[in-house]
C-alpha positions as CSV (number, residue, x, y, z in Angstrom):
1,M,0.0,0.0,0.0
2,F,1.3,3.5,-0.9
3,K,0.1,6.7,0.6
4,K,0.5,10.1,-0.9
5,M,2.9,12.5,0.9
6,V,0.8,15.6,1.5
7,R,3.1,18.6,1.5
8,S,1.4,20.5,4.2
9,D,4.7,22.0,5.1
10,L,4.2,24.1,2.0
11,G,0.5,24.6,2.7
12,S,-1.5,24.4,5.9
13,S,-3.0,21.8,8.3
14,G,-4.9,21.3,11.4
15,V,-7.7,19.5,13.2
16,A,-11.5,19.5,12.9
17,F,-14.1,18.3,15.4
18,S,-17.7,17.4,14.7
19,L,-18.8,19.3,17.8
20,D,-17.9,22.2,20.0
21,T,-15.2,20.7,22.2
22,E,-15.8,23.2,25.0
23,S,-19.6,22.8,25.3
24,G,-20.3,19.5,23.5
25,F,-22.8,21.4,21.2
26,K,-23.4,18.9,18.4
27,D,-24.6,21.3,15.6
28,V,-21.3,22.8,14.7
29,V,-18.0,21.7,13.1
30,L,-15.0,23.3,14.8
31,I,-11.9,23.7,12.6
32,N,-8.5,24.8,13.8
33,G,-5.6,25.3,11.5
34,A,-2.3,27.1,10.7
35,Y,0.5,27.1,8.1
36,G,2.9,24.2,7.8
37,L,2.9,20.8,9.4
38,G,0.1,20.2,12.0
39,E,2.4,19.4,14.9
40,L,2.3,23.0,16.3
41,V,-1.6,23.1,16.2
42,V,-2.0,19.6,17.7
43,G,0.6,20.4,20.4
44,G,-0.9,23.7,21.3
45,E,2.3,25.6,20.5
46,I,0.6,28.3,18.5
47,S,-2.7,30.0,18.4
48,P,-4.4,28.6,15.3
49,D,-7.1,30.1,13.1
50,E,-10.5,29.0,14.2
51,F,-13.6,28.4,12.1
52,I,-17.1,27.4,13.2
53,V,-19.6,26.0,10.7
54,F,-23.3,25.5,11.6
55,K,-24.3,21.9,10.5
56,P,-28.1,22.5,9.9
57,T,-27.4,25.4,7.5
58,L,-24.6,23.4,5.9
59,E,-27.0,20.5,5.2
60,Q,-29.3,23.0,3.5
61,G,-26.6,23.9,1.0
62,F,-25.9,27.4,2.3
63,N,-22.7,29.2,3.4
64,A,-22.8,28.0,7.0
65,I,-19.6,29.7,8.3
66,I,-20.8,31.4,11.5
67,D,-17.4,32.5,13.0
68,K,-13.8,33.0,11.9
69,K,-11.0,34.0,14.3
70,L,-7.5,34.8,13.0
71,G,-4.9,33.1,15.1
72,K,-1.3,34.1,15.9
73,K,0.7,32.1,13.5
74,T,4.1,33.5,14.1
75,H,6.0,30.4,13.1
76,K,5.4,27.1,11.3
77,M,7.0,23.7,11.1
78,V,8.4,22.5,7.8
79,Y,10.6,19.6,6.7
80,G,14.3,20.1,7.3
81,N,16.8,20.2,4.5
82,K,20.0,19.2,6.3
83,P,21.2,15.7,7.3
84,F,19.4,14.4,10.5
85,E,17.1,17.5,10.5
86,T,13.7,16.0,9.9
87,V,11.7,19.1,10.7
88,K,12.4,22.7,11.8
89,Q,10.5,25.8,12.8
90,V,10.6,28.9,10.6
91,P,9.1,32.3,11.0
92,V,5.9,33.2,9.1
93,D,5.9,36.4,7.1
94,Q,3.7,39.1,8.6
95,K,1.5,39.3,5.5
96,I,0.8,35.6,5.7
97,Q,0.2,35.7,9.4
98,D,-2.5,38.2,8.8
99,S,-4.4,35.9,6.4
100,F,-6.5,32.9,7.2
101,C,-5.0,29.5,6.5
102,L,-8.2,28.3,4.7
103,K,-10.4,30.0,2.2
104,D,-14.2,29.9,2.6
105,P,-14.7,27.1,0.0
106,Q,-12.1,25.0,1.7
107,I,-13.8,25.6,5.1
108,I,-17.2,24.5,3.6
109,Q,-15.6,21.4,1.9
110,L,-13.8,20.3,5.1
111,A,-17.0,20.8,7.2
112,Q,-19.0,18.7,4.7
113,W,-16.4,15.9,4.9
114,V,-16.4,16.0,8.7
115,Q,-20.1,15.7,8.7
116,K,-20.1,12.8,6.3
117,I,-17.4,11.0,8.3
118,E,-19.4,11.6,11.5
119,N,-22.6,10.3,9.9
120,Y,-20.8,7.2,8.7
121,Y,-19.2,6.3,12.1
122,S,-22.5,7.1,13.9
123,S,-24.4,4.7,11.6
124,V,-21.8,2.0,12.1
125,R,-21.8,2.5,15.9
126,G,-25.6,2.8,16.1
127,S,-25.4,6.0,18.1
128,W,-23.9,9.5,17.8
129,C,-20.2,9.4,17.3
130,P,-18.3,12.7,17.5
131,M,-15.1,12.8,15.4
132,D,-11.6,14.2,15.8
133,I,-10.2,14.7,12.3
134,E,-6.8,15.8,11.1
135,W,-6.6,17.6,7.7
136,A,-4.0,19.0,5.4
137,I,-3.7,21.3,2.4
138,D,-1.0,20.2,-0.1
139,G,1.1,23.3,-0.8
140,L,2.1,22.0,-4.3
141,S,-1.4,21.1,-5.6
142,N,-3.6,23.2,-3.2
143,E,-5.7,20.1,-2.6
144,L,-7.5,19.4,0.7
145,Y,-6.9,16.0,2.3
146,I,-8.3,14.2,5.4
147,V,-5.2,12.5,6.9
148,Q,-6.7,10.9,10.0
149,A,-10.1,10.4,11.6
150,L,-10.6,9.3,15.2
151,A,-13.9,8.5,16.8
152,G,-14.5,10.2,20.1
153,D,-16.7,9.4,23.1
154,D,-19.9,11.2,24.0
155,P,-18.5,14.3,25.7
156,F,-21.1,14.2,28.5
157,P,-21.4,10.6,29.9
158,G,-22.6,11.2,33.4
159,T,-20.4,13.9,35.1
160,D,-17.4,13.6,32.8
161,R,-17.6,16.7,30.6
162,K,-14.3,16.3,28.7
163,Y,-14.0,15.3,25.0
164,K,-11.9,12.2,24.9
165,R,-10.2,10.3,22.1
166,I,-10.9,6.5,21.9
C-alpha cells in the first residue's frame, strides 16, 4: 500500500471536530488550522485560526460559516533540509500571518467531509459518534486532504464533561 505524501509544510494543516469541544454542542463543526505541518496546532504551541460551521445550515446547502477567528501564526513547522534534520520551525511572514490558512470554499468542503465522516461512524456505531479529524492542504497542488479520523466518546457521559479520544 502506498500513501501520498501531502506537502502541508508548503500549505496548511490542522484539526476539525464534529462538535464544539468546550460545550459539547453537536450542531457545529469546529476547525483549527495554521500554516505548515500540524504538529504546532495539535501540540498547542501556536494560536491557530478557528472556524465554526453550523451543520443544519450546511446541510441545506448554504454558506454556513458562522465564525472566523484569526490566530497568531508567528512560526510554522516544515521539513528540514539538512542531514538528520527531519523538521524545523521557521518564522511566518507578517502578511501571511494576517491571512486565514483556509479559504471559505475549503472551510465548507472540510466541514462537509467532517459531517459525512461523523454520519458514517455514527451509523456503524448505532449512536452519535463525534469525530476528531486531522486535515492538510498540499502546498504543491492546493488540494485538501483528510489525513486521519478518530472516533470520540460522547462528551457528557454522566459527570465527565471532557471530550476524549478513543
